[in-house]
C-alpha positions as CSV (number, residue, x, y, z in Angstrom):
1,M,-57.0,-25.3,-106.4
2,I,-57.8,-21.7,-105.5
3,C,-57.1,-19.3,-108.4
4,A,-55.9,-15.9,-107.3
5,T,-57.3,-14.2,-110.4
6,L,-60.2,-14.7,-112.8
7,E,-57.6,-15.0,-115.6
8,D,-55.9,-17.9,-113.8
9,F,-59.4,-19.4,-113.2
10,I,-60.2,-19.1,-116.9
11,A,-56.9,-20.7,-117.9
12,S,-57.6,-23.7,-115.7
13,L,-61.0,-24.5,-117.3
14,P,-61.7,-26.9,-120.2
15,P,-63.8,-25.3,-123.0
16,N,-67.5,-25.8,-123.4
17,R,-68.3,-26.9,-119.8
18,A,-70.5,-25.4,-117.1
19,I,-69.2,-23.6,-114.1
20,C,-71.1,-22.8,-110.9
21,G,-71.6,-19.8,-108.6
22,L,-72.0,-20.2,-104.9
23,D,-73.5,-17.9,-102.3
24,F,-72.1,-19.3,-99.1
25,G,-74.1,-18.2,-96.1
26,E,-74.3,-19.1,-92.5
27,K,-77.4,-21.4,-92.9
28,T,-77.5,-22.1,-96.7
29,I,-75.4,-22.4,-99.8
30,G,-77.1,-21.0,-102.9
31,I,-76.0,-22.6,-106.2
32,A,-76.2,-21.3,-109.7
33,I,-75.0,-23.0,-112.9
34,S,-73.8,-21.6,-116.2
35,D,-74.7,-22.8,-119.7
36,L,-71.9,-24.7,-121.5
37,R,-70.8,-21.5,-123.3
38,R,-70.5,-19.6,-120.0
39,I,-72.8,-16.8,-121.0
40,V,-75.9,-17.2,-118.8
41,A,-76.2,-18.0,-115.1
42,S,-79.3,-19.8,-113.9
43,P,-80.2,-20.3,-110.2
44,A,-80.2,-24.0,-109.5
45,E,-80.6,-25.0,-105.9
46,T,-80.2,-24.0,-102.2
47,L,-78.6,-26.4,-99.8
48,R,-79.4,-26.1,-96.1
49,R,-76.1,-26.3,-94.3
50,V,-75.4,-28.9,-91.6
51,K,-71.7,-29.5,-91.1
52,F,-68.8,-29.0,-93.5
53,T,-68.3,-32.7,-94.5
54,E,-71.9,-33.3,-95.3
55,D,-72.4,-29.9,-97.0
56,A,-69.3,-30.5,-99.2
57,N,-70.4,-34.0,-100.1
58,R,-73.9,-32.9,-101.1
59,L,-72.5,-29.9,-103.0
60,L,-69.9,-31.9,-104.9
61,A,-72.4,-34.7,-105.7
62,F,-74.8,-32.0,-107.1
63,L,-71.9,-30.4,-109.2
64,A,-70.9,-33.8,-110.5
65,T,-74.4,-34.5,-111.9
66,R,-74.2,-31.2,-113.7
67,E,-70.6,-31.8,-114.9
68,V,-69.4,-28.5,-113.5
69,T,-65.7,-27.8,-114.1
70,G,-65.1,-24.7,-111.8
71,I,-66.5,-22.8,-108.9
72,I,-67.0,-19.1,-108.5
73,L,-67.5,-18.4,-104.8
74,G,-69.1,-15.1,-103.7
75,L,-66.8,-13.1,-101.4
76,P,-68.9,-11.1,-98.9
77,L,-66.7,-8.0,-98.6
78,N,-67.9,-5.2,-96.4
79,M,-69.3,-2.2,-98.3
80,D,-66.0,-0.3,-97.8
81,G,-64.1,-3.3,-99.4
82,S,-62.6,-4.6,-96.2
83,S,-62.7,-8.2,-95.0
84,G,-64.7,-9.3,-92.0
85,P,-65.5,-12.6,-90.4
86,R,-67.8,-13.7,-93.2
87,V,-64.9,-13.3,-95.7
88,Q,-62.7,-15.5,-93.5
89,A,-65.4,-18.1,-93.2
90,T,-65.9,-18.2,-97.0
91,Q,-62.1,-18.5,-97.6
92,A,-61.9,-21.3,-95.0
93,F,-64.7,-23.1,-96.8
94,A,-62.9,-22.8,-100.1
95,R,-59.6,-24.0,-98.6
96,N,-61.4,-27.0,-97.0
97,L,-63.2,-27.7,-100.3
98,T,-59.9,-27.9,-102.2
99,R,-59.0,-30.9,-100.0
100,L,-62.0,-32.8,-101.5
101,T,-62.0,-31.7,-105.1
102,D,-59.6,-30.7,-107.9
103,L,-62.1,-28.2,-109.3
104,P,-60.6,-24.8,-109.6
105,I,-62.1,-22.2,-107.3
106,T,-62.0,-18.4,-107.5
107,F,-63.7,-15.6,-105.6
108,W,-66.1,-12.9,-106.9
109,D,-67.1,-9.8,-105.0
110,E,-70.7,-10.4,-104.0
111,R,-71.6,-7.1,-102.4
112,L,-75.3,-6.3,-102.9
113,S,-76.0,-9.6,-104.7
114,T,-78.6,-10.6,-102.2
115,V,-80.1,-7.1,-102.4
116,A,-80.3,-7.4,-106.2
117,A,-81.8,-10.8,-105.9
118,E,-84.4,-9.7,-103.4
119,R,-85.3,-6.7,-105.6
120,A,-85.7,-9.0,-108.7
121,L,-87.9,-11.4,-106.8
122,L,-90.1,-8.5,-105.4
123,E,-90.4,-7.1,-109.0
124,A,-91.5,-10.6,-110.1
125,D,-94.2,-10.4,-107.4
126,T,-92.8,-13.6,-105.7
127,S,-94.5,-14.5,-102.5
128,R,-92.5,-14.1,-99.2
129,K,-92.4,-17.9,-98.7
130,R,-91.1,-18.5,-102.2
131,R,-88.5,-15.7,-101.9
132,K,-87.2,-17.3,-98.8
133,E,-86.8,-20.6,-100.6
134,V,-85.0,-19.3,-103.6
135,I,-83.2,-16.1,-102.5
136,D,-79.8,-17.7,-102.0
137,A,-79.8,-19.5,-105.4
138,V,-80.9,-16.3,-107.1
139,A,-78.1,-14.4,-105.3
140,A,-75.7,-17.1,-106.5
141,G,-77.0,-16.4,-110.0
142,Y,-76.1,-12.7,-109.6
143,I,-72.6,-13.7,-108.4
144,L,-72.1,-16.1,-111.3
145,Q,-73.5,-13.7,-113.9
146,G,-71.2,-10.9,-112.8
147,A,-68.2,-13.3,-113.1
148,L,-69.4,-14.6,-116.5
149,D,-69.8,-11.1,-117.9
150,R,-66.3,-10.3,-116.8
151,M,-65.0,-13.6,-118.2
152,G,-66.6,-12.7,-121.5
153,H,-64.6,-9.4,-121.6
154,L,-61.4,-11.3,-120.8
155,G,-62.0,-14.1,-123.2
156,N,-63.3,-17.1,-121.4
157,G,-61.8,-19.7,-123.7
158,V,-65.2,-20.6,-125.2
159,P,-65.4,-19.9,-129.0
160,S,-68.1,-17.4,-130.0
């Protein structure tokens, strides 16, 4: 199920369960996972993309091991807020994923998430090789953290 708003997404979630953030790219899918109270996002893994069916199966198997109950998918809008081919590809991925899972899915504006992730990794003096390995998972963490922060303001259904 694709939720049109973050409020609809929150309403579809059971309390005290983790959600994930995805940075869907042309070659990889970065994954971040929240804590059970949905306050903190942590980069988890980067999946190298092959083809949709295999990618989806690996992703859903990973999410099942973490008992994830919802997906925040980064939406790569252009800097002016318009949609381009990457937005269409991301939305198609979400539509195809809904055929394989009942997990609620919503979108979060991911503009500059990779830039922020790169900056954080540079500030942490991470080697170029290591940055390449983790950049997409860290970007997914930024996407998820932004959504979690907003959910906290909206009341995410998790008791304080």
